[in-house]
C-alpha positions as CSV (number, residue, x, y, z in Angstrom):
1,A,72.8,71.0,94.5
2,G,74.1,74.5,92.2
3,E,75.0,76.5,94.6
4,E,77.3,73.7,96.6
5,A,78.7,73.4,92.6
6,A,79.3,77.4,92.4
7,A,80.8,77.2,96.1
8,A,83.2,74.9,95.1
9,V,84.4,76.9,92.6
10,A,85.0,79.6,94.6
11,R,86.9,78.1,97.1
12,L,89.2,76.9,94.4
13,M,89.4,80.6,93.3
14,G,89.7,82.0,96.6
15,W,92.9,79.1,97.2
16,C,94.5,79.6,94.1
17,A,94.4,83.8,94.9
18,R,95.7,83.1,97.8
19,L,99.0,81.6,96.3
20,L,99.3,84.1,94.0
21,Q,99.0,86.3,97.2
22,E,101.8,84.5,99.2
23,L,103.9,84.8,95.8
24,A,102.9,88.3,96.1
25,R,101.1,88.6,92.6
26,Y,99.0,90.8,93.8
27,D,98.4,92.0,91.0
28,E,96.8,88.6,89.3
29,A,95.0,87.6,93.0
30,E,92.9,90.6,93.4
31,P,91.0,89.6,90.1
32,L,90.4,85.7,91.2
33,F,89.2,86.9,94.8
34,R,86.7,89.7,93.5
35,R,85.4,87.3,91.2
36,A,85.6,83.9,94.2
37,L,83.6,87.0,96.0
38,A,80.8,87.5,93.5
39,I,80.6,83.8,93.7
40,F,80.1,83.2,96.0
41,E,77.6,86.1,97.1
42,A,75.4,84.5,93.9
43,A,75.3,81.3,95.5
44,L,75.5,81.6,98.9
45,G,73.8,84.9,99.8
46,S,75.6,88.0,101.0
47,S,75.4,87.2,104.9
48,H,76.8,83.4,104.6
49,A,79.6,83.1,106.8
50,D,81.9,81.7,103.5
51,T,80.9,84.8,102.2
52,G,82.6,86.9,104.7
53,A,85.8,85.3,104.8
54,S,85.7,85.9,100.9
55,V,85.4,90.0,101.6
56,N,87.9,89.5,104.8
57,N,90.4,88.1,101.4
58,L,89.7,90.3,99.4
59,A,90.5,92.9,102.4
60,E,93.9,91.2,103.8
61,L,94.9,91.3,99.8
62,L,94.5,95.2,100.0
63,E,95.6,96.0,103.0
64,T,99.2,93.7,101.7
65,K,99.1,95.7,98.3
66,G,98.9,99.4,100.9
67,D,95.3,100.2,100.3
68,L,94.2,100.7,103.4
69,D,91.2,102.8,102.2
70,G,89.6,100.0,99.4
71,A,90.7,97.1,103.0
72,E,88.8,99.5,105.6
73,P,85.2,99.0,104.3
74,L,85.9,95.7,103.5
75,F,86.9,94.7,107.0
76,R,84.2,96.4,108.2
77,R,81.2,94.4,106.1
78,A,83.9,91.0,107.0
79,L,83.0,91.6,110.8
80,E,79.0,92.2,110.3
81,I,78.7,89.4,108.3
82,F,80.7,87.4,110.5
83,E,78.6,88.7,114.1
84,A,75.1,88.3,112.3
85,A,76.1,84.8,111.1
86,L,77.8,83.1,113.8
87,G,77.2,85.7,116.7
88,P,79.2,88.5,118.4
């Protein structure tokens, strides 16, 4: 039950971050995306599909900010997680 509650908090945090990203408030969105990712990793593990989605969300933000060097490894990590969790 604790993992489910933590994952719910991480989802809400991610939605808030996504809203901030849509408002072009990138510097406010990034710490929320990073915190949501940390919560997903702690609650669900690093190979869970929800963790992969959170990694992808952070990668998208970094790409939007122009940080392609930061985004690329995260996109690759998200792909690996999704392939392992959901199949190629």
